[in-house]
C-alpha positions, 0 to 999 in steps of 0.5 A: 492508471493501470489495472491493479489486482486485489492481491497487489492492493492488499499486499501494498496496503499491508506493507505501508500499514505503519508507514514506509518509504518507497524505494522502487519505481514500480512500487512508486507507480503502484502507490501513486495509483492507490493514492488516486483511489484514496487508499494511501497518503503520499508523504515526505520520505521518513528515513531518507539518507542525509547524504545526497550522493546515496540513493533516495526514496521516491516518497513516504507512504501510509495507509488512510482510513479508507485503506484500512476499511478496504483492508478490513472488508477484504479480511472479512470476505476471506473469512466468509469464503473460508467458511464456505469451503467444505472440509 
């Protein structure tokens, strides 16, 4: 598993909050790594074209309860840091 930044994790979790298909190879690698951490669940593609000649998504992906908790704790951390910054 490669090193993933917090910014990548938050962006990825926000992108699949309601569920999404994963079309790019780099995104597929990222979401597979997040699935190993239990933050997302890999599913069947939701909107795959029926025509096999067209480009197909790698898989579908949706955030898990653990991923939502991680996202919520990150948001709380951001709010706390924002209060510490002097104006």
